[in-house]
NUVEX-301272 format. One record per atom (N, C-alpha, C, O, CB): atom name; x, y, z; residue number from 1. Coordinates in Angstrom, 1 decimal. Each point is the difference from the previous one (the first is absolute). Glycine has a CB too. Example, Ala and Ser with C-alpha at 12.3 -4.5 7.8 and 13.67 -1.06 7.14 Angstrom:
rec a=N, x=13.2, y=-5.7, z=7.8, k=1
rec a=CA, x=-0.9, y=1.2, z=0.0, k=1
rec a=C, x=0.9, y=1.2, z=0.0, k=1
rec a=O, x=1.0, y=0.0, z=0.7, k=1
rec a=CB, x=-2.9, y=-1.2, z=0.5, k=1
rec a=N, x=1.5, y=2.3, z=-1.9, k=2
rec a=CA, x=0.9, y=1.1, z=0.0, k=2
rec a=C, x=-0.8, y=1.1, z=0.8, k=2
rec a=O, x=0.5, y=1.1, z=0.1, k=2
rec a=CB, x=0.7, y=-1.7, z=-2.3, k=2
***
This chain:
rec a=N, x=89.6, y=154.4, z=165.5, k=1
rec a=CA, x=-0.9, y=1.5, z=-0.3, k=1
rec a=C, x=0.6, y=0.7, z=-0.4, k=1
rec a=O, x=1.1, y=0.3, z=0.4, k=1
rec a=CB, x=-2.2, y=-0.2, z=1.0, k=1
rec a=N, x=0.7, y=0.6, z=-2.6, k=2
rec a=CA, x=0.2, y=1.0, z=-0.7, k=2
rec a=C, x=0.1, y=1.1, z=0.9, k=2
rec a=O, x=-0.6, y=-0.1, z=1.1, k=2
rec a=CB, x=-0.3, y=-0.9, z=-3.0, k=2
rec a=N, x=1.5, y=1.9, z=1.6, k=3
rec a=CA, x=0.3, y=1.6, z=0.9, k=3
rec a=C, x=-0.5, y=1.0, z=-1.4, k=3
rec a=O, x=0.6, y=-0.1, z=-1.1, k=3
rec a=CB, x=2.2, y=-0.3, z=3.2, k=3
rec a=N, x=-3.8, y=1.0, z=-2.0, k=4
rec a=CA, x=-0.6, y=1.4, z=-0.6, k=4
rec a=C, x=0.4, y=1.3, z=0.5, k=4
rec a=O, x=0.0, y=0.4, z=1.2, k=4
rec a=CB, x=-2.0, y=-1.6, z=-1.6, k=4
rec a=N, x=2.3, y=2.1, z=-0.8, k=5
rec a=CA, x=0.1, y=1.2, z=0.2, k=5
rec a=C, x=-1.2, y=1.0, z=-0.5, k=5
rec a=O, x=-0.6, y=0.2, z=-1.1, k=5
rec a=CB, x=2.9, y=-0.9, z=1.1, k=5
rec a=N, x=-2.5, y=1.4, z=1.3, k=6
rec a=CA, x=-1.3, y=1.3, z=-0.2, k=6
rec a=C, x=0.7, y=1.4, z=0.2, k=6
rec a=O, x=1.0, y=0.3, z=0.6, k=6
rec a=CB, x=-3.1, y=-1.7, z=0.6, k=6
rec a=N, x=1.3, y=1.9, z=-1.9, k=7
rec a=CA, x=0.6, y=1.6, z=0.1, k=7
rec a=C, x=-1.5, y=0.8, z=0.3, k=7
rec a=O, x=-1.0, y=-0.1, z=-0.7, k=7
rec a=CB, x=3.5, y=0.0, z=-1.3, k=7
rec a=N, x=-2.5, y=0.6, z=2.8, k=8
rec a=CA, x=-0.9, y=1.3, z=0.5, k=8
rec a=C, x=-0.4, y=0.7, z=-1.7, k=8
rec a=O, x=0.7, y=0.2, z=-0.9, k=8
rec a=CB, x=0.9, y=0.4, z=3.9, k=8
rec a=N, x=-3.2, y=-0.3, z=-2.8, k=9
rec a=CA, x=0.2, y=1.2, z=-1.0, k=9
rec a=C, x=-0.5, y=1.3, z=0.4, k=9
rec a=O, x=-0.4, y=0.9, z=-0.7, k=9
rec a=CB, x=0.3, y=-2.4, z=-0.9, k=9
rec a=N, x=0.2, y=1.5, z=3.0, k=10
rec a=CA, x=0.1, y=1.5, z=0.2, k=10
rec a=C, x=1.5, y=0.7, z=0.9, k=10
rec a=O, x=0.3, y=1.2, z=-0.1, k=10
rec a=CB, x=-3.3, y=-1.6, z=0.2, k=10
rec a=N, x=3.9, y=-0.6, z=0.9, k=11
rec a=CA, x=1.2, y=0.2, z=0.5, k=11
rec a=C, x=1.1, y=-0.6, z=-0.6, k=11
rec a=O, x=1.2, y=0.2, z=0.2, k=11
rec a=CB, x=-2.4, y=0.0, z=1.6, k=11
rec a=N, x=0.7, y=-1.2, z=-2.9, k=12
rec a=CA, x=1.1, y=-0.4, z=-0.4, k=12
rec a=C, x=1.1, y=-0.9, z=0.4, k=12
rec a=O, x=1.1, y=-0.1, z=-0.5, k=12
rec a=CB, x=-1.9, y=1.7, z=-0.1, k=12
rec a=N, x=0.1, y=-2.2, z=1.9, k=13
rec a=CA, x=0.8, y=-1.1, z=0.6, k=13
rec a=C, x=0.1, y=-0.9, z=-0.7, k=13
rec a=O, x=-0.9, y=-0.2, z=-0.8, k=13
rec a=CB, x=0.5, y=0.7, z=2.7, k=13
rec a=N, x=1.5, y=-1.6, z=-1.5, k=14
rec a=CA, x=0.0, y=-1.0, z=-0.9, k=14
rec a=C, x=0.4, y=-0.9, z=1.6, k=14
rec a=O, x=0.5, y=0.3, z=1.0, k=14
rec a=CB, x=0.3, y=0.6, z=-4.3, k=14
rec a=N, x=-1.4, y=-2.2, z=2.8, k=15
rec a=CA, x=0.1, y=-1.3, z=1.2, k=15
rec a=C, x=-0.4, y=-0.5, z=-0.5, k=15
rec a=O, x=-0.9, y=0.1, z=-0.9, k=15
rec a=CB, x=0.9, y=0.2, z=2.7, k=15
rec a=N, x=0.6, y=-1.6, z=-1.2, k=16
rec a=CA, x=-0.3, y=-1.7, z=-0.7, k=16
rec a=C, x=-0.9, y=-0.6, z=0.9, k=16
rec a=O, x=-0.2, y=0.4, z=1.1, k=16
rec a=CB, x=2.6, y=-0.9, z=-2.1, k=16
rec a=N, x=-2.9, y=-0.8, z=0.3, k=17
rec a=CA, x=-0.7, y=-0.6, z=1.1, k=17
rec a=C, x=0.2, y=-1.8, z=-0.6, k=17
rec a=O, x=0.2, y=-0.3, z=-1.2, k=17
rec a=CB, x=-2.3, y=2.7, z=2.0, k=17
rec a=N, x=2.1, y=-3.3, z=0.1, k=18
rec a=CA, x=0.5, y=-1.0, z=-0.3, k=18
rec a=C, x=-1.9, y=-0.8, z=0.1, k=18
rec a=O, x=-0.7, y=0.1, z=1.0, k=18
rec a=CB, x=4.0, y=0.2, z=-0.1, k=18
rec a=N, x=-3.7, y=-0.9, z=-2.3, k=19
rec a=CA, x=-1.0, y=-0.4, z=-0.1, k=19
rec a=C, x=0.0, y=-1.0, z=-0.8, k=19
rec a=O, x=0.9, y=-0.2, z=-0.9, k=19
rec a=CB, x=-1.5, y=2.1, z=1.5, k=19
rec a=N, x=-0.7, y=-2.7, z=-0.4, k=20
rec a=CA, x=-0.5, y=-1.1, z=-0.8, k=20
rec a=C, x=-0.3, y=-0.2, z=-1.5, k=20
rec a=O, x=-0.3, y=1.2, z=-0.4, k=20
rec a=CB, x=-0.4, y=-1.3, z=2.4, k=20
rec a=N, x=0.7, y=-0.5, z=-2.8, k=21
rec a=CA, x=-0.1, y=0.3, z=-1.4, k=21
rec a=C, x=-1.8, y=1.0, z=-0.3, k=21
rec a=O, x=-0.3, y=1.1, z=-0.6, k=21
rec a=CB, x=2.1, y=-4.0, z=0.1, k=21
rec a=N, x=-2.7, y=1.7, z=1.3, k=22
rec a=CA, x=-1.2, y=0.3, z=0.2, k=22
rec a=C, x=-0.7, y=1.0, z=1.0, k=22
rec a=O, x=-1.2, y=0.1, z=0.1, k=22
rec a=CB, x=1.6, y=-2.1, z=-1.0, k=22
rec a=N, x=0.7, y=2.8, z=1.8, k=23
rec a=CA, x=-0.8, y=0.7, z=0.7, k=23
rec a=C, x=0.0, y=1.5, z=-1.0, k=23
rec a=O, x=0.7, y=0.3, z=-0.9, k=23
rec a=CB, x=-0.3, y=-1.8, z=3.5, k=23
rec a=N, x=-1.5, y=2.3, z=-1.7, k=24
rec a=CA, x=-0.5, y=1.2, z=-0.6, k=24
rec a=C, x=1.2, y=1.2, z=0.2, k=24
rec a=O, x=0.6, y=0.2, z=1.1, k=24
rec a=CB, x=-3.2, y=-1.1, z=-0.6, k=24
rec a=N, x=2.8, y=1.5, z=-1.4, k=25
rec a=CA, x=1.1, y=1.2, z=0.2, k=25
rec a=C, x=-0.2, y=0.9, z=1.3, k=25
rec a=O, x=-0.9, y=0.0, z=0.8, k=25
rec a=CB, x=1.1, y=0.2, z=-3.5, k=25
rec a=N, x=0.5, y=0.4, z=2.7, k=26
rec a=CA, x=0.3, y=1.0, z=1.0, k=26
rec a=C, x=-1.0, y=1.6, z=-0.9, k=26
rec a=O, x=0.0, y=0.4, z=-1.1, k=26
rec a=CB, x=3.1, y=-1.9, z=2.3, k=26
rec a=N, x=-3.8, y=2.0, z=0.1, k=27
rec a=CA, x=-0.7, y=0.8, z=-1.0, k=27
rec a=C, x=-0.3, y=1.6, z=1.0, k=27
rec a=O, x=-0.8, y=1.0, z=-0.2, k=27
rec a=CB, x=-0.5, y=-3.6, z=-1.4, k=27
rec a=N, x=2.4, y=2.3, z=2.6, k=28
rec a=CA, x=0.0, y=1.3, z=0.5, k=28
rec a=C, x=1.8, y=0.0, z=0.4, k=28
rec a=O, x=0.8, y=-0.9, z=-0.1, k=28
rec a=CB, x=-3.7, y=1.1, z=1.0, k=28
rec a=N, x=3.0, y=1.1, z=-0.6, k=29
rec a=CA, x=1.3, y=0.0, z=0.6, k=29
rec a=C, x=0.6, y=0.3, z=1.7, k=29
rec a=O, x=-0.6, y=0.7, z=0.8, k=29
rec a=CB, x=0.4, y=0.0, z=-3.3, k=29
rec a=N, x=1.4, y=-1.3, z=2.9, k=30
rec a=CA, x=-0.5, y=-0.1, z=1.0, k=30
rec a=C, x=0.8, y=1.2, z=1.1, k=30
rec a=O, x=-0.1, y=-0.1, z=1.3, k=30
rec a=CB, x=-0.6, y=-2.5, z=-2.3, k=30
rec a=N, x=1.5, y=3.7, z=0.2, k=31
rec a=CA, x=0.5, y=1.0, z=0.4, k=31
rec a=C, x=-1.5, y=1.0, z=0.2, k=31
rec a=O, x=-0.5, y=0.2, z=1.1, k=31
rec a=CB, x=3.2, y=-0.7, z=-2.3, k=31
rec a=N, x=-3.2, y=1.0, z=0.1, k=32
rec a=CA, x=-1.1, y=1.0, z=-0.3, k=32
rec a=C, x=-1.4, y=-0.2, z=0.2, k=32
rec a=O, x=-0.8, y=0.7, z=0.5, k=32
rec a=CB, x=2.2, y=-0.2, z=-2.0, k=32
rec a=N, x=-1.7, y=-2.0, z=0.8, k=33
rec a=CA, x=-1.3, y=-0.9, z=-0.2, k=33
rec a=C, x=-0.6, y=0.8, z=-1.0, k=33
rec a=O, x=-1.2, y=0.3, z=-0.2, k=33
rec a=CB, x=0.9, y=-1.2, z=2.6, k=33
rec a=N, x=1.4, y=1.2, z=-3.3, k=34
rec a=CA, x=-0.3, y=0.2, z=-1.4, k=34
rec a=C, x=-0.4, y=-0.9, z=-1.0, k=34
rec a=O, x=0.5, y=-1.1, z=0.2, k=34
rec a=CB, x=0.8, y=2.4, z=0.3, k=34
rec a=N, x=-2.1, y=-1.4, z=-1.7, k=35
rec a=CA, x=0.4, y=-1.0, z=-1.3, k=35
rec a=C, x=1.0, y=-0.6, z=-0.1, k=35
rec a=O, x=1.0, y=0.6, z=-0.4, k=35
rec a=CB, x=-2.0, y=0.5, z=-0.6, k=35
rec a=N, x=1.1, y=-2.7, z=1.1, k=36
rec a=CA, x=1.4, y=-0.2, z=-0.6, k=36
rec a=C, x=-0.3, y=-1.2, z=-0.9, k=36
rec a=O, x=-1.0, y=-0.7, z=-0.1, k=36
rec a=CB, x=2.5, y=1.5, z=2.1, k=36
rec a=N, x=-0.2, y=-1.0, z=-2.9, k=37
rec a=CA, x=0.2, y=-0.6, z=-1.2, k=37
rec a=C, x=1.1, y=-1.2, z=-0.5, k=37
rec a=O, x=1.2, y=0.3, z=-0.3, k=37
rec a=CB, x=-2.1, y=2.0, z=0.1, k=37
rec a=N, x=0.5, y=-3.2, z=0.1, k=38
rec a=CA, x=0.9, y=-0.8, z=-0.4, k=38
rec a=C, x=1.1, y=0.5, z=-1.0, k=38
rec a=O, x=-0.4, y=0.6, z=-1.0, k=38
rec a=CB, x=-1.3, y=-2.1, z=1.6, k=38
rec a=N, x=3.1, y=1.4, z=-0.4, k=39
rec a=CA, x=1.0, y=0.4, z=-1.2, k=39
rec a=C, x=0.1, y=-1.0, z=-0.7, k=39
rec a=O, x=-0.2, y=-1.0, z=0.7, k=39
rec a=CB, x=1.5, y=2.5, z=0.4, k=39
rec a=N, x=-1.0, y=-1.7, z=-2.1, k=40
rec a=CA, x=0.4, y=-1.4, z=-1.3, k=40
rec a=C, x=1.0, y=0.8, z=-0.5, k=40
rec a=O, x=0.1, y=1.1, z=-0.5, k=40
rec a=CB, x=-2.4, y=-2.4, z=-0.6, k=40
rec a=N, x=3.4, y=0.2, z=1.6, k=41
rec a=CA, x=1.4, y=0.0, z=-1.4, k=41
rec a=C, x=0.0, y=-1.1, z=-1.2, k=41
rec a=O, x=-0.6, y=-1.0, z=0.0, k=41
rec a=CB, x=2.3, y=1.7, z=2.1, k=41
rec a=N, x=-1.0, y=-0.3, z=-3.1, k=42
rec a=CA, x=0.3, y=-0.1, z=-0.6, k=42
rec a=C, x=0.7, y=-1.5, z=0.3, k=42
rec a=O, x=0.6, y=0.2, z=1.1, k=42
rec a=CB, x=-1.0, y=2.3, z=-1.7, k=42
rec a=N, x=0.6, y=-3.7, z=0.2, k=43
rec a=CA, x=0.6, y=-1.0, z=-0.4, k=43
rec a=C, x=1.6, y=0.1, z=-0.3, k=43
rec a=O, x=0.3, y=0.8, z=-0.9, k=43
rec a=CB, x=-2.7, y=-1.2, z=0.2, k=43
rec a=N, x=3.0, y=0.0, z=1.1, k=44
rec a=CA, x=1.8, y=0.0, z=-0.2, k=44
rec a=C, x=-0.4, y=-1.4, z=-1.4, k=44
rec a=O, x=-0.8, y=-1.0, z=0.2, k=44
rec a=CB, x=2.6, y=1.6, z=3.4, k=44
rec a=N, x=-0.8, y=-0.4, z=-4.9, k=45
rec a=CA, x=0.3, y=-0.4, z=-0.7, k=45
rec a=C, x=1.3, y=-0.4, z=0.1, k=45
rec a=O, x=0.8, y=0.9, z=0.0, k=45
rec a=CB, x=-2.5, y=0.1, z=-0.8, k=45
rec a=N, x=2.2, y=-2.4, z=0.9, k=46
rec a=CA, x=1.4, y=-0.8, z=-0.5, k=46
rec a=C, x=-0.2, y=-0.5, z=-1.2, k=46
rec a=O, x=-0.7, y=-0.9, z=-0.4, k=46
rec a=CB, x=1.5, y=0.3, z=2.5, k=46
rec a=N, x=0.4, y=1.5, z=-2.9, k=47
rec a=CA, x=0.0, y=-1.0, z=-1.4, k=47
rec a=C, x=1.5, y=-1.4, z=0.3, k=47
rec a=O, x=1.1, y=0.1, z=0.6, k=47
rec a=CB, x=-2.1, y=2.7, z=-2.7, k=47
rec a=N, x=0.4, y=-3.7, z=1.4, k=48
rec a=CA, x=1.2, y=-1.0, z=0.2, k=48
rec a=C, x=0.2, y=-0.3, z=-1.1, k=48
rec a=O, x=-1.0, y=0.0, z=-0.7, k=48
rec a=CB, x=0.7, y=-1.0, z=2.6, k=48
rec a=N, x=1.8, y=0.5, z=-2.8, k=49
rec a=CA, x=0.1, y=-0.6, z=-1.2, k=49
rec a=C, x=0.4, y=0.9, z=-0.8, k=49
rec a=O, x=0.2, y=1.2, z=0.2, k=49
rec a=CB, x=-1.7, y=-2.7, z=0.2, k=49
rec a=N, x=1.6, y=1.0, z=-1.2, k=50
rec a=CA, x=0.7, y=0.6, z=-1.2, k=50
rec a=C, x=-0.9, y=0.9, z=-0.8, k=50
rec a=O, x=-1.1, y=-0.4, z=0.1, k=50
rec a=CB, x=2.4, y=-1.5, z=-0.1, k=50
rec a=N, x=-1.1, y=2.7, z=-0.6, k=51
rec a=CA, x=-1.0, y=0.8, z=-1.1, k=51
rec a=C, x=-0.8, y=1.0, z=1.1, k=51
rec a=O, x=-1.2, y=0.4, z=-0.2, k=51
rec a=CB, x=0.8, y=-2.7, z=-1.8, k=51
rec a=N, x=1.1, y=2.6, z=2.9, k=52
rec a=CA, x=-0.4, y=2.0, z=1.2, k=52
rec a=C, x=1.0, y=0.7, z=-0.3, k=52
rec a=O, x=-0.1, y=1.2, z=-0.3, k=52
rec a=CB, x=-1.0, y=-1.7, z=2.8, k=52
rec a=N, x=2.1, y=0.0, z=-2.5, k=53
rec a=CA, x=0.9, y=1.3, z=0.1, k=53
rec a=C, x=0.6, y=0.6, z=-1.7, k=53
rec a=O, x=-0.1, y=-0.7, z=-1.0, k=53
rec a=CB, x=1.0, y=-0.4, z=3.7, k=53
rec a=N, x=-0.5, y=2.4, z=-2.5, k=54
rec a=CA, x=0.2, y=0.5, z=-1.3, k=54
rec a=C, x=1.2, y=-0.8, z=-0.9, k=54
rec a=O, x=0.1, y=-0.1, z=-1.2, k=54
rec a=CB, x=-1.1, y=2.4, z=2.2, k=54
rec a=N, x=1.9, y=-2.8, z=-0.2, k=55
rec a=CA, x=1.1, y=-0.9, z=-0.9, k=55
rec a=C, x=-0.2, y=-1.4, z=-0.4, k=55
rec a=O, x=1.0, y=-0.7, z=-0.5, k=55
rec a=CB, x=0.4, y=2.0, z=1.4, k=55
rec a=N, x=-2.3, y=-1.5, z=-0.8, k=56
rec a=CA, x=-0.7, y=-1.4, z=-0.2, k=56
rec a=C, x=-0.7, y=0.2, z=-1.4, k=56
rec a=O, x=-0.1, y=-0.9, z=-0.9, k=56
rec a=CB, x=-0.6, y=0.3, z=3.6, k=56
rec a=N, x=0.2, y=2.0, z=-2.7, k=57
rec a=CA, x=-0.2, y=-0.3, z=-1.7, k=57
rec a=C, x=0.6, y=0.9, z=-0.9, k=57
rec a=O, x=-0.5, y=0.5, z=-1.0, k=57
rec a=CB, x=-1.6, y=-1.3, z=1.5, k=57
rec a=N, x=3.0, y=1.0, z=-0.1, k=58
rec a=CA, x=1.0, y=0.7, z=-1.2, k=58
rec a=C, x=0.7, y=-1.1, z=-1.3, k=58
rec a=O, x=0.0, y=-1.2, z=0.2, k=58
rec a=CB, x=0.8, y=3.1, z=2.0, k=58
rec a=N, x=-0.3, y=-1.4, z=-3.0, k=59
rec a=CA, x=0.5, y=-0.5, z=-1.3, k=59
rec a=C, x=1.6, y=-0.3, z=0.6, k=59
rec a=O, x=0.7, y=0.6, z=0.8, k=59
rec a=CB, x=-2.6, y=1.1, z=-2.8, k=59
rec a=N, x=2.1, y=-3.0, z=1.3, k=60
rec a=CA, x=1.4, y=-0.1, z=0.8, k=60
rec a=C, x=-0.7, y=-1.5, z=1.0, k=60
rec a=O, x=0.4, y=-1.2, z=-0.3, k=60
rec a=CB, x=0.9, y=4.5, z=0.6, k=60
rec a=N, x=-2.2, y=-3.1, z=0.5, k=61
rec a=CA, x=0.0, y=-0.9, z=1.1, k=61
rec a=C, x=-0.2, y=-1.5, z=0.2, k=61
rec a=O, x=0.1, y=-0.6, z=-1.1, k=61
rec a=CB, x=-0.7, y=2.7, z=1.5, k=61
rec a=N, x=0.3, y=-2.9, z=0.4, k=62
rec a=CA, x=0.5, y=-1.0, z=-0.3, k=62
rec a=C, x=-1.5, y=-0.9, z=-0.9, k=62
rec a=O, x=-0.1, y=-1.2, z=-0.1, k=62
rec a=CB, x=2.3, y=1.5, z=2.4, k=62
rec a=N, x=-3.1, y=0.5, z=-2.7, k=63
rec a=CA, x=-0.7, y=-0.7, z=-1.3, k=63
rec a=C, x=0.5, y=-0.1, z=-1.4, k=63
rec a=O, x=-0.1, y=-0.9, z=-0.8, k=63
rec a=CB, x=-1.5, y=1.6, z=1.9, k=63
rec a=N, x=2.4, y=1.0, z=-1.3, k=64
rec a=CA, x=1.0, y=0.1, z=-1.0, k=64
rec a=C, x=0.9, y=-0.9, z=0.0, k=64
rec a=O, x=0.2, y=-0.5, z=-1.1, k=64
rec a=CB, x=-0.5, y=2.6, z=1.1, k=64
rec a=N, x=1.1, y=-2.6, z=1.2, k=65
rec a=CA, x=1.4, y=-0.6, z=0.1, k=65
rec a=C, x=-0.6, y=-1.5, z=-0.9, k=65
rec a=O, x=0.1, y=-0.4, z=-1.2, k=65
rec a=CB, x=1.1, y=1.6, z=4.0, k=65
rec a=N, x=-1.8, y=-1.7, z=-1.7, k=66
rec a=CA, x=-0.7, y=-1.3, z=-0.4, k=66
rec a=C, x=0.0, y=0.0, z=-1.8, k=66
rec a=O, x=1.1, y=-0.6, z=-0.2, k=66
rec a=CB, x=-2.9, y=0.7, z=2.7, k=66
rec a=N, x=1.3, y=0.2, z=-3.6, k=67
rec a=CA, x=-0.3, y=0.0, z=-1.2, k=67
rec a=C, x=1.5, y=-0.1, z=-0.7, k=67
rec a=O, x=0.8, y=0.8, z=0.1, k=67
rec a=CB, x=-3.3, y=0.5, z=0.4, k=67
rec a=N, x=2.6, y=-2.2, z=-1.0, k=68
rec a=CA, x=1.0, y=-0.2, z=-1.2, k=68
rec a=C, x=-0.4, y=0.3, z=-1.3, k=68
rec a=O, x=-1.2, y=0.0, z=-0.4, k=68
rec a=CB, x=1.9, y=-1.5, z=1.6, k=68
rec a=N, x=0.2, y=1.8, z=-1.9, k=69
rec a=CA, x=0.0, y=0.9, z=-1.6, k=69
rec a=C, x=0.4, y=-1.2, z=-0.8, k=69
rec a=O, x=0.7, y=-1.0, z=0.3, k=69
rec a=CB, x=0.4, y=3.9, z=0.2, k=69
rec a=N, x=-1.5, y=-2.7, z=-1.1, k=70
rec a=CA, x=0.4, y=-0.8, z=-1.5, k=70
rec a=C, x=0.5, y=0.5, z=-0.9, k=70
rec a=O, x=-0.6, y=0.8, z=-0.7, k=70
rec a=CB, x=-0.8, y=-1.8, z=1.0, k=70
rec a=N, x=3.2, y=0.5, z=-0.6, k=71
rec a=CA, x=0.4, y=1.1, z=-1.3, k=71
rec a=C, x=-0.5, y=-0.1, z=-1.1, k=71
rec a=O, x=-0.3, y=-1.1, z=-0.5, k=71
rec a=CB, x=2.2, y=1.3, z=1.2, k=71
rec a=N, x=-2.0, y=0.9, z=-1.3, k=72
rec a=CA, x=-0.3, y=-0.1, z=-1.3, k=72
rec a=C, x=-1.7, y=0.0, z=-0.4, k=72
rec a=O, x=-0.4, y=0.0, z=-1.2, k=72
rec a=CB, x=2.8, y=-1.3, z=1.3, k=72
rec a=N, x=-3.3, y=1.2, z=1.0, k=73
rec a=CA, x=-1.0, y=0.0, z=0.0, k=73
rec a=C, x=-0.6, y=1.4, z=-0.3, k=73
rec a=O, x=-0.8, y=0.1, z=-0.9, k=73
rec a=CB, x=1.0, y=-2.1, z=2.2, k=73
rec a=N, x=0.2, y=3.0, z=-0.8, k=74
rec a=CA, x=-0.4, y=0.9, z=-0.1, k=74
rec a=C, x=0.0, y=1.0, z=-1.8, k=74
rec a=O, x=-0.9, y=0.7, z=-0.4, k=74
rec a=CB, x=1.4, y=-1.2, z=3.3, k=74
rec a=N, x=0.7, y=0.2, z=-3.5, k=75
rec a=CA, x=0.3, y=0.4, z=-1.1, k=75
rec a=C, x=-0.8, y=-0.5, z=-1.1, k=75
rec a=O, x=-0.1, y=0.6, z=-1.1, k=75
rec a=CB, x=2.2, y=-0.3, z=2.0, k=75
rec a=N, x=-2.8, y=-1.5, z=-0.7, k=76
rec a=CA, x=-1.1, y=-0.9, z=-0.8, k=76
rec a=C, x=-1.5, y=0.8, z=0.1, k=76
rec a=O, x=-0.9, y=0.2, z=-0.9, k=76
rec a=CB, x=2.3, y=-2.7, z=1.6, k=76
rec a=N, x=-1.4, y=2.7, z=0.4, k=77
rec a=CA, x=-1.6, y=0.9, z=-0.1, k=77
rec a=C, x=0.3, y=1.2, z=-0.3, k=77
rec a=O, x=-0.7, y=0.5, z=-0.9, k=77
rec a=CB, x=-0.7, y=-1.6, z=2.7, k=77
rec a=N, x=2.3, y=1.9, z=-1.3, k=78
rec a=CA, x=0.1, y=1.5, z=-0.4, k=78
rec a=C, x=0.4, y=0.2, z=-2.1, k=78
rec a=O, x=-0.1, y=1.0, z=-0.5, k=78
rec a=CB, x=1.2, y=-0.4, z=3.8, k=78
rec a=N, x=-0.8, y=-1.7, z=-3.8, k=79
rec a=CA, x=0.3, y=0.1, z=-1.3, k=79
rec a=C, x=-1.1, y=-0.8, z=-1.1, k=79
rec a=O, x=0.2, y=0.1, z=-1.2, k=79
rec a=CB, x=2.3, y=0.1, z=2.3, k=79
***
């Protein structure tokens, strides 16, 4: 069962409640009997693999080292 975080609108008291997914949200603060609301948090994002770091996209990286230059080809195209 997930643990949900709630906050009171009157006294700003934070509390947690372990509830089932289909359970009704808590509407009353246990401290002052004011109206409570569920606090939503953003989901953490984890980047794995190549392409997410500043060092992965720079010139001279792994992609640039893997390319082979053909000698003389640059001279023919520029003339």
